C-alpha positions as CSV (number, residue, x, y, z in Angstrom):
1,M,-29.8,-10.6,2.7
2,A,-29.6,-8.0,5.5
3,N,-31.7,-8.8,8.6
4,Q,-34.6,-6.2,8.6
5,E,-34.6,-6.1,12.4
6,Y,-31.0,-4.9,12.4
7,L,-31.7,-2.3,9.7
8,A,-34.7,-1.0,11.8
9,L,-32.5,-0.8,14.9
10,L,-29.8,1.1,13.0
11,N,-32.4,3.5,11.6
12,R,-33.3,4.5,15.2
13,G,-29.9,6.2,15.4
14,I,-26.2,5.6,16.1
15,V,-26.5,6.1,19.9
16,I,-29.2,3.4,20.2
17,W,-27.5,1.1,17.9
18,N,-24.1,1.4,19.7
19,E,-25.8,0.8,23.1
20,W,-27.4,-2.4,21.7
21,R,-24.1,-3.5,20.0
22,Y,-22.1,-3.0,23.2
23,K,-24.5,-5.4,25.0
24,N,-24.6,-7.9,22.2
25,L,-21.0,-8.3,21.0
26,H,-21.5,-12.1,20.9
27,L,-23.8,-11.7,17.9
28,Q,-22.8,-11.1,14.3
29,P,-25.4,-8.7,12.8
30,D,-26.1,-9.3,9.1
31,F,-26.1,-6.3,6.8
32,S,-25.1,-8.3,3.7
33,D,-26.2,-6.6,0.5
34,A,-27.8,-3.8,2.5
35,N,-28.2,-0.4,0.8
36,L,-26.6,2.1,3.2
37,R,-25.6,4.5,0.5
38,G,-25.0,8.0,1.8
39,F,-25.8,7.0,5.4
40,N,-24.3,9.0,8.2
41,L,-22.7,6.3,10.3
42,E,-20.1,8.5,12.1
43,G,-18.8,6.7,15.2
44,V,-20.9,3.6,14.6
45,N,-19.9,0.3,16.2
46,F,-19.8,-2.3,13.4
47,Q,-17.3,-4.5,15.1
48,G,-17.6,-8.0,13.7
49,V,-20.6,-7.0,11.5
50,N,-21.2,-8.8,8.2
51,L,-21.4,-6.2,5.4
52,T,-20.7,-8.5,2.5
53,G,-21.8,-6.9,-0.7
54,A,-23.3,-3.9,1.1
55,N,-23.5,-0.5,-0.7
56,L,-21.9,2.2,1.5
57,S,-20.8,4.5,-1.2
58,L,-20.8,8.2,-0.1
59,A,-21.4,7.0,3.5
60,Q,-19.9,8.7,6.5
61,L,-18.0,6.3,8.7
62,V,-15.7,8.7,10.4
63,N,-14.2,7.2,13.6
64,A,-16.3,4.1,13.1
65,N,-15.3,0.9,14.8
66,C,-15.3,-1.8,12.1
67,R,-12.7,-4.1,13.7
68,D,-12.9,-7.7,12.3
69,A,-15.9,-6.7,10.2
70,I,-16.6,-8.4,6.8
71,F,-16.7,-6.1,3.8
72,T,-16.1,-8.6,1.1
73,S,-17.2,-7.2,-2.3
74,A,-18.8,-4.1,-0.6
75,Q,-19.1,-0.8,-2.4
76,L,-17.6,2.2,-0.6
77,I,-16.9,4.6,-3.5
78,N,-16.2,8.1,-2.3
79,A,-17.0,7.1,1.3
80,N,-15.5,9.1,4.2
81,L,-13.7,6.6,6.4
82,T,-11.4,9.1,8.2
83,A,-9.8,7.5,11.3
84,I,-11.9,4.4,10.9
85,N,-10.8,1.2,12.8
86,L,-10.6,-1.7,10.2
87,Q,-8.1,-3.7,12.1
88,G,-8.3,-7.4,11.1
89,A,-11.3,-6.6,8.7
90,N,-12.0,-8.7,5.6
91,L,-11.9,-6.2,2.7
92,K,-11.4,-8.7,0.0
93,N,-12.6,-7.5,-3.4
94,I,-13.9,-4.3,-1.8
95,N,-14.4,-1.1,-4.0
96,L,-12.8,1.9,-2.3
97,I,-12.4,4.1,-5.3
98,S,-11.7,7.7,-4.2
99,A,-12.6,6.9,-0.5
100,N,-11.0,8.9,2.3
101,L,-9.1,6.6,4.7
102,R,-6.8,9.2,6.2
103,L,-5.6,8.1,9.7
104,A,-7.4,4.8,9.3
105,N,-6.3,1.7,11.2
106,L,-6.0,-1.2,8.8
107,I,-3.5,-3.4,10.7
108,E,-3.7,-7.0,9.4
109,A,-6.6,-6.2,7.1
110,N,-7.3,-8.4,4.1
111,L,-7.3,-6.3,0.9
112,V,-6.7,-9.0,-1.6
113,D,-8.0,-8.0,-5.0
114,A,-9.4,-4.7,-3.5
115,N,-10.0,-1.6,-5.7
116,L,-8.3,1.4,-4.1
117,I,-7.8,3.6,-7.2
118,G,-7.4,7.2,-6.1
119,T,-8.0,6.3,-2.4
120,D,-6.5,8.6,0.2
121,L,-4.6,6.6,2.8
122,Q,-2.3,9.4,4.0
123,N,-1.0,8.7,7.6
124,S,-2.9,5.5,7.8
125,N,-1.6,2.4,9.6
126,C,-1.5,-0.5,7.1
127,R,1.0,-2.6,8.9
128,Y,0.8,-6.3,8.0
129,I,-2.0,-5.8,5.5
130,D,-2.4,-8.3,2.6
131,G,-2.8,-6.3,-0.5
132,T,-2.1,-9.1,-3.0
133,S,-3.2,-8.2,-6.5
134,A,-5.0,-5.0,-5.2
135,D,-5.2,-1.9,-7.3
136,F,-3.6,1.1,-5.5
137,S,-3.0,3.2,-8.7
138,K,-3.0,6.9,-8.1
139,S,-3.7,6.3,-4.4
140,N,-2.2,8.6,-1.7
141,L,-0.1,6.6,0.8
142,A,2.1,9.5,1.9
143,K,3.6,8.8,5.4
144,A,1.5,5.6,5.7
145,N,2.8,2.8,7.9
146,L,3.2,-0.2,5.5
147,I,5.8,-2.1,7.4
148,E,5.8,-5.8,6.4
149,A,2.8,-5.4,4.2
150,N,2.2,-7.8,1.3
151,F,1.8,-6.1,-2.1
152,S,2.6,-9.0,-4.4
153,Y,1.2,-8.5,-7.9
154,A,-0.3,-5.2,-6.7
155,N,-0.7,-2.1,-9.0
156,L,0.8,1.0,-7.4
157,S,1.4,2.9,-10.6
158,Y,1.4,6.7,-10.0
159,A,0.9,6.1,-6.2
160,N,2.1,8.7,-3.8
161,L,4.4,6.9,-1.2
162,Y,6.2,10.0,0.0
163,E,8.0,9.2,3.3
164,A,6.0,6.0,3.6
165,E,7.3,3.2,5.9
166,L,7.7,0.1,3.7
167,I,10.4,-1.6,5.8
168,G,10.3,-5.4,5.3
169,G,7.5,-5.1,2.8
170,Y,6.8,-7.8,0.2
171,F,6.3,-6.5,-3.4
172,Y,6.9,-9.5,-5.6
173,Q,6.1,-8.5,-9.3
174,A,4.4,-5.3,-8.1
175,N,3.8,-2.4,-10.6
176,L,5.2,0.9,-9.2
177,Y,5.4,2.7,-12.5
178,K,6.0,6.4,-11.9
179,A,5.3,6.0,-8.2
180,N,6.5,8.7,-5.8
181,L,8.8,7.1,-3.3
182,I,10.8,10.3,-2.3
183,K,12.4,9.8,1.1
184,A,10.5,6.5,1.6
185,H,11.8,4.0,4.1
186,L,12.4,0.7,2.1
187,S,15.1,-1.0,4.1
188,G,14.9,-4.8,3.8
189,I,12.0,-4.6,1.3
190,Y,11.5,-7.5,-1.2
191,L,10.9,-6.2,-4.7
192,L,12.0,-9.1,-6.9
193,N,10.8,-8.7,-10.5
194,S,8.9,-5.5,-9.7
195,S,8.6,-2.6,-12.1
196,L,9.8,0.9,-11.0
197,I,10.1,2.4,-14.4
198,E,10.3,6.2,-14.1
199,A,9.7,6.0,-10.3
200,N,11.0,8.8,-8.1
201,L,13.1,7.4,-5.2
202,Y,15.1,10.6,-4.4
203,G,16.6,10.2,-1.0
204,A,14.9,6.8,-0.3
205,D,16.4,4.4,2.2
206,L,17.0,1.0,0.4
207,R,19.5,-0.5,2.8
208,F,19.8,-4.3,2.4
209,A,16.7,-4.3,0.1
210,K,16.1,-7.3,-2.2
211,L,16.0,-5.7,-5.6
212,K,17.0,-8.6,-7.9
213,K,15.7,-8.2,-11.5
214,V,13.9,-5.0,-10.6
215,N,13.3,-2.6,-13.5
216,F,14.5,0.9,-12.6
217,Q,14.7,2.2,-16.2
218,D,14.6,6.0,-16.2
219,A,14.0,6.0,-12.5
220,N,15.3,8.8,-10.2
221,L,17.6,7.2,-7.6
222,Q,19.5,10.3,-6.6
223,E,20.9,10.4,-3.1
224,T,19.4,7.0,-2.3
225,Y,21.0,4.9,0.5
226,C,21.5,1.4,-1.0
227,R,24.1,0.0,1.2
228,G,24.2,-3.8,1.0
229,A,21.2,-3.9,-1.4
230,N,20.9,-6.8,-3.8
231,L,20.6,-5.2,-7.3
232,S,21.8,-8.3,-9.2
233,Q,20.4,-8.3,-12.7
234,A,18.5,-5.1,-12.1
235,I,17.7,-2.9,-15.0
236,L,19.1,0.6,-14.4
237,I,19.1,1.9,-18.0
238,R,19.2,5.7,-17.9
239,A,18.6,5.7,-14.2
240,D,19.8,8.7,-12.3
241,L,22.1,7.4,-9.5
242,R,24.0,10.6,-8.8
243,G,25.1,10.8,-5.2
244,A,23.7,7.3,-4.4
245,N,25.4,5.2,-1.7
246,L,25.9,1.7,-3.1
247,R,28.6,0.6,-0.7
248,G,28.7,-3.2,-0.5
249,A,25.8,-3.5,-2.9
250,N,25.5,-6.5,-5.2
251,L,25.3,-5.2,-8.8
252,K,26.3,-8.5,-10.5
253,K,24.9,-8.5,-14.1
254,A,23.0,-5.3,-13.5
255,N,22.5,-3.1,-16.6
256,L,23.6,0.5,-16.0
257,T,23.6,1.6,-19.7
258,D,23.5,5.4,-20.0
259,A,23.0,5.7,-16.2
260,L,24.2,8.8,-14.4
261,I,26.7,7.8,-11.7
262,D,28.4,11.0,-10.7
263,N,29.5,11.1,-7.1
264,I,28.4,7.5,-6.5
265,N,29.8,5.3,-3.7
266,L,30.7,1.9,-5.0
267,I,33.1,0.8,-2.3
268,D,33.1,-3.0,-1.8
269,A,30.2,-3.2,-4.4
270,N,30.0,-6.4,-6.6
271,L,30.3,-5.3,-10.2
272,Q,30.9,-8.7,-11.7
273,E,29.6,-8.8,-15.3
274,T,27.9,-5.4,-14.7
275,I,27.0,-3.5,-17.9
276,M,28.5,-0.1,-17.2
277,P,27.1,3.3,-18.4
278,D,29.3,3.2,-21.5
279,G,27.8,-0.2,-22.5
280,K,30.9,-2.2,-21.6
281,I,30.7,-5.3,-19.4
282,N,32.9,-4.9,-16.3
Protein backbone atom coordinates (compact mmCIF):
# COMPACT_ATOMS: atom_id res chain seq x y z
CA MET A 1 0.00 0.00 0.00
CA ALA A 2 1.03 3.59 -0.61
CA ASN A 3 2.76 5.39 2.23
CA GLN A 4 0.31 8.03 3.53
CA GLU A 5 3.11 10.41 4.44
CA TYR A 6 4.30 10.43 0.83
CA LEU A 7 0.75 11.01 -0.42
CA ALA A 8 0.32 13.90 2.00
CA LEU A 9 3.59 15.44 0.83
CA LEU A 10 2.58 15.09 -2.82
CA ASN A 11 -0.77 16.75 -2.09
CA ARG A 12 1.09 19.85 -0.89
CA GLY A 13 2.10 20.52 -4.50
CA ILE A 14 4.65 19.54 -7.13
CA VAL A 15 7.17 22.24 -6.16
CA ILE A 16 7.32 21.10 -2.54
CA TRP A 17 7.41 17.43 -3.56
CA ASN A 18 10.24 17.99 -6.07
CA GLU A 19 12.30 19.92 -3.53
CA TRP A 20 11.95 17.07 -1.05
CA ARG A 21 12.65 14.45 -3.71
CA TYR A 22 15.82 16.20 -4.84
CA LYS A 23 17.15 16.07 -1.27
CA ASN A 24 16.11 12.44 -0.74
CA LEU A 25 17.02 10.58 -3.91
CA HIS A 26 18.41 7.77 -1.76
CA LEU A 27 14.85 6.85 -0.73
CA GLN A 28 12.29 4.90 -2.80
CA PRO A 29 8.88 6.45 -2.09
CA ASP A 30 6.06 3.90 -2.13
CA PHE A 31 2.94 4.81 -4.08
CA SER A 32 1.94 1.22 -4.80
CA ASP A 33 -1.81 0.86 -5.44
CA ALA A 34 -2.27 4.61 -4.91
CA ASN A 35 -5.28 6.30 -6.52
CA LEU A 36 -3.82 9.22 -8.47
CA ARG A 37 -6.49 9.20 -11.15
CA GLY A 38 -6.74 12.56 -12.91
CA PHE A 39 -3.94 14.14 -10.83
CA ASN A 40 -1.99 17.02 -12.37
CA LEU A 41 1.59 15.81 -11.96
CA GLU A 42 3.18 17.88 -14.68
CA GLY A 43 6.93 18.11 -14.15
CA VAL A 44 6.88 15.81 -11.11
CA ASN A 45 10.08 14.04 -10.07
CA PHE A 46 9.12 10.39 -9.64
CA GLN A 47 12.61 9.07 -10.30
CA GLY A 48 12.91 5.60 -8.79
CA VAL A 49 9.44 5.79 -7.23
CA ASN A 50 7.40 2.60 -6.71
CA LEU A 51 4.04 2.99 -8.48
CA THR A 52 3.20 -0.70 -8.73
CA GLY A 53 -0.53 -1.12 -9.34
CA ALA A 54 -1.20 2.62 -9.05
CA ASN A 55 -4.14 4.22 -10.84
CA LEU A 56 -2.89 7.16 -12.94
CA SER A 57 -5.57 7.07 -15.60
CA LEU A 58 -6.33 10.56 -17.03
CA ALA A 59 -3.37 11.93 -15.06
CA GLN A 60 -1.12 14.70 -16.40
CA LEU A 61 2.54 13.64 -16.36
CA VAL A 62 3.86 16.01 -19.02
CA ASN A 63 7.65 16.45 -18.73
CA ALA A 64 7.69 14.23 -15.64
CA ASN A 65 10.92 12.54 -14.58
CA CYS A 66 10.07 8.87 -14.00
CA ARG A 67 13.46 7.44 -14.75
CA ASP A 68 13.91 3.96 -13.24
CA ALA A 69 10.43 4.15 -11.70
CA ILE A 70 8.35 0.99 -11.17
CA PHE A 71 4.96 1.01 -12.92
CA THR A 72 4.31 -2.74 -12.89
CA SER A 73 0.57 -3.39 -13.50
CA ALA A 74 -0.21 0.33 -13.16
CA GLN A 75 -3.22 1.90 -14.92
CA LEU A 76 -2.48 4.92 -17.16
CA ILE A 77 -5.46 4.84 -19.50
CA ASN A 78 -5.78 8.12 -21.44
CA ALA A 79 -2.95 9.65 -19.39
CA ASN A 80 -0.97 12.55 -20.86
CA LEU A 81 2.69 11.53 -20.76
CA THR A 82 4.05 13.92 -23.37
CA ALA A 83 7.85 14.23 -23.17
CA ILE A 84 7.97 12.07 -20.03
CA ASN A 85 11.29 10.49 -19.03
CA LEU A 86 10.75 6.74 -18.53
CA GLN A 87 14.30 5.65 -19.25
CA GLY A 88 15.00 2.32 -17.58
CA ALA A 89 11.52 2.23 -16.05
CA ASN A 90 9.74 -1.05 -15.30
CA LEU A 91 6.46 -0.88 -17.22
CA LYS A 92 5.74 -4.59 -17.21
CA ASN A 93 2.05 -5.38 -17.60
CA ILE A 94 1.19 -1.66 -17.55
CA ASN A 95 -2.08 -0.43 -19.10
CA LEU A 96 -1.40 2.52 -21.43
CA ILE A 97 -4.49 2.31 -23.63
CA SER A 98 -4.89 5.56 -25.61
CA ALA A 99 -2.20 7.31 -23.56
CA ASN A 100 -0.19 10.17 -25.08
CA LEU A 101 3.53 9.36 -25.07
CA ARG A 102 4.66 11.69 -27.82
CA LEU A 103 8.33 12.68 -27.49
CA ALA A 104 8.68 10.33 -24.51
CA ASN A 105 12.04 8.84 -23.50
CA LEU A 106 11.61 5.08 -23.05
CA ILE A 107 15.19 3.99 -23.63
CA GLU A 108 15.77 0.52 -22.13
CA ALA A 109 12.28 0.48 -20.57
CA ASN A 110 10.66 -2.87 -19.75
CA LEU A 111 7.31 -3.13 -21.58
CA VAL A 112 6.89 -6.91 -21.39
CA ASP A 113 3.18 -7.83 -21.62
CA ALA A 114 2.22 -4.14 -21.63
CA ASN A 115 -1.08 -2.93 -23.10
CA LEU A 116 -0.48 -0.03 -25.51
CA ILE A 117 -3.56 -0.34 -27.72
CA GLY A 118 -4.12 2.98 -29.47
CA THR A 119 -1.20 4.62 -27.65
CA ASP A 120 0.44 7.65 -29.30
CA LEU A 121 4.23 7.19 -29.33
CA GLN A 122 5.01 9.47 -32.26
CA ASN A 123 8.60 10.77 -32.22
CA SER A 124 9.31 8.87 -28.99
CA ASN A 125 12.68 7.31 -28.19
CA CYS A 126 12.10 3.60 -27.59
CA ARG A 127 15.63 2.45 -28.27
CA TYR A 128 16.51 -0.90 -26.66
CA ILE A 129 13.05 -1.37 -25.10
CA ASP A 130 11.80 -4.86 -24.31
CA GLY A 131 8.30 -5.08 -25.73
CA THR A 132 8.05 -8.88 -25.65
CA SER A 133 4.40 -9.99 -25.97
CA ALA A 134 3.20 -6.39 -25.64
CA ASP A 135 0.07 -5.21 -27.46
CA PHE A 136 0.81 -2.20 -29.72
CA SER A 137 -2.20 -2.71 -31.99
CA LYS A 138 -3.48 0.52 -33.55
CA SER A 139 -0.68 2.46 -31.81
CA ASN A 140 1.04 5.42 -33.44
CA LEU A 141 4.80 4.87 -33.66
CA ALA A 142 5.42 7.21 -36.58
CA LYS A 143 9.03 8.44 -36.66
CA ALA A 144 9.76 6.68 -33.35
CA ASN A 145 13.27 5.46 -32.56
CA LEU A 146 12.94 1.69 -32.12
CA ILE A 147 16.53 0.75 -32.89
CA GLU A 148 17.46 -2.67 -31.48
CA ALA A 149 14.12 -2.94 -29.67
CA ASN A 150 12.72 -6.38 -28.84
CA PHE A 151 9.16 -6.99 -30.07
CA SER A 152 9.15 -10.80 -30.01
CA TYR A 153 5.58 -12.15 -30.00
CA ALA A 154 4.26 -8.57 -29.88
CA ASN A 155 1.01 -7.49 -31.54
CA LEU A 156 1.56 -4.52 -33.89
CA SER A 157 -1.47 -5.08 -36.09
CA TYR A 158 -2.73 -1.83 -37.66
CA ALA A 159 0.15 0.05 -36.00
CA ASN A 160 1.48 3.19 -37.67
CA LEU A 161 5.25 2.85 -38.10
CA TYR A 162 5.65 5.47 -40.82
CA GLU A 163 9.34 6.39 -41.15
CA ALA A 164 10.09 4.64 -37.86
CA GLU A 165 13.68 3.60 -37.07
CA LEU A 166 13.64 -0.18 -36.55
CA ILE A 167 17.26 -0.91 -37.45
CA GLY A 168 18.49 -4.12 -35.84
CA GLY A 169 15.15 -4.72 -34.13
CA TYR A 170 14.05 -8.20 -33.01
CA PHE A 171 10.51 -9.13 -34.09
CA TYR A 172 10.40 -12.93 -33.79
CA GLN A 173 6.84 -14.15 -34.47
CA ALA A 174 5.46 -10.62 -34.21
CA ASN A 175 2.06 -9.74 -35.68
CA LEU A 176 2.25 -6.76 -38.08
CA TYR A 177 -1.01 -7.38 -39.92
CA LYS A 178 -1.93 -4.30 -41.96
CA ALA A 179 0.80 -2.27 -40.26
CA ASN A 180 1.93 0.97 -41.91
CA LEU A 181 5.67 0.71 -42.53
CA ILE A 182 5.91 3.21 -45.37
CA LYS A 183 9.50 4.45 -45.67
CA ALA A 184 10.44 2.73 -42.40
CA HIS A 185 14.11 1.94 -41.74
CA LEU A 186 14.32 -1.82 -41.23
CA SER A 187 17.88 -2.67 -42.21
CA GLY A 188 19.25 -5.64 -40.29
CA ILE A 189 15.87 -6.29 -38.65
CA TYR A 190 15.05 -9.83 -37.47
CA LEU A 191 11.50 -10.85 -38.49
CA LEU A 192 11.68 -14.63 -38.55
CA ASN A 193 8.19 -16.21 -38.69
CA SER A 194 6.47 -12.83 -38.37
CA SER A 195 3.20 -11.95 -40.08
CA LEU A 196 3.07 -8.88 -42.34
CA ILE A 197 -0.08 -9.85 -44.22
CA GLU A 198 -1.44 -6.80 -46.07
CA ALA A 199 1.21 -4.59 -44.48
CA ASN A 200 2.27 -1.45 -46.36
CA LEU A 201 6.07 -1.27 -46.75
CA TYR A 202 6.20 1.13 -49.68
CA GLY A 203 9.72 2.54 -49.98
CA ALA A 204 10.94 0.79 -46.82
CA ASP A 205 14.64 0.02 -46.31
CA LEU A 206 15.07 -3.72 -45.71
CA ARG A 207 18.75 -4.07 -46.50
CA PHE A 208 20.22 -7.28 -45.08
CA ALA A 209 17.05 -7.91 -43.08
CA LYS A 210 16.37 -11.41 -41.73
CA LEU A 211 13.00 -12.23 -43.29
CA LYS A 212 13.06 -16.01 -43.34
CA LYS A 213 9.55 -17.54 -43.35
CA VAL A 214 7.90 -14.12 -43.04
CA ASN A 215 4.34 -13.95 -44.35
CA PHE A 216 4.07 -11.00 -46.79
CA GLN A 217 0.86 -12.21 -48.42
CA ASP A 218 -0.94 -9.30 -50.17
CA ALA A 219 1.63 -6.86 -48.75
CA ASN A 220 2.76 -3.70 -50.55
CA LEU A 221 6.53 -3.92 -51.10
CA GLN A 222 6.74 -1.41 -53.93
CA GLU A 223 10.05 0.44 -54.22
CA THR A 224 11.49 -1.39 -51.20
CA TYR A 225 15.27 -1.70 -50.87
CA CYS A 226 15.90 -5.36 -50.00
CA ARG A 227 19.51 -5.72 -51.07
CA GLY A 228 21.08 -8.76 -49.40
CA ALA A 229 17.91 -9.56 -47.45
CA ASN A 230 17.19 -13.15 -46.47
CA LEU A 231 13.72 -13.99 -47.80
CA SER A 232 14.17 -17.74 -47.89
CA GLN A 233 10.84 -19.56 -47.55
CA ALA A 234 9.03 -16.22 -47.30
CA ILE A 235 5.39 -16.12 -48.38
CA LEU A 236 5.00 -13.40 -51.03
CA ILE A 237 1.72 -14.57 -52.53
CA ARG A 238 0.06 -11.66 -54.37
CA ALA A 239 2.62 -9.26 -52.89
CA ASP A 240 3.30 -6.08 -54.85
CA LEU A 241 7.05 -5.99 -55.51
CA ARG A 242 7.04 -3.55 -58.40
CA GLY A 243 10.22 -1.49 -58.48
CA ALA A 244 11.77 -3.38 -55.54
CA ASN A 245 15.54 -3.81 -55.34
CA LEU A 246 16.29 -7.44 -54.42
CA ARG A 247 19.88 -7.47 -55.60
CA GLY A 248 21.77 -10.27 -53.86
CA ALA A 249 18.70 -11.27 -51.85
CA ASN A 250 18.09 -14.87 -50.83
CA LEU A 251 14.71 -16.01 -52.18
CA LYS A 252 15.37 -19.73 -51.90
CA LYS A 253 12.04 -21.60 -51.65
CA ALA A 254 10.12 -18.31 -51.39
CA ASN A 255 6.56 -18.32 -52.73
CA LEU A 256 5.89 -15.52 -55.23
CA THR A 257 2.65 -16.95 -56.65
CA ASP A 258 0.69 -14.14 -58.37
CA ALA A 259 3.16 -11.53 -57.09
CA LEU A 260 3.69 -8.34 -59.11
CA ILE A 261 7.36 -8.13 -60.11
CA ASP A 262 7.48 -5.45 -62.81
CA ASN A 263 10.76 -3.48 -62.89
CA ILE A 264 12.24 -5.60 -60.10
CA ASN A 265 16.01 -5.97 -59.59
CA LEU A 266 16.98 -9.63 -59.08
CA ILE A 267 20.67 -9.37 -60.00
CA ASP A 268 22.68 -11.98 -58.06
CA ALA A 269 19.54 -13.05 -56.17
CA ASN A 270 19.20 -16.69 -55.08
CA LEU A 271 16.07 -18.08 -56.78
CA GLN A 272 16.74 -21.74 -56.08
CA GLU A 273 13.44 -23.63 -55.80
CA THR A 274 11.57 -20.31 -55.73
CA ILE A 275 7.91 -20.51 -56.73
CA MET A 276 7.60 -17.83 -59.40
CA PRO A 277 4.51 -15.66 -60.06
CA ASP A 278 3.22 -18.11 -62.66
CA GLY A 279 3.26 -20.89 -60.05
CA LYS A 280 6.24 -22.69 -61.55
CA ILE A 281 9.20 -23.69 -59.42
CA ASN A 282 12.40 -22.06 -60.64
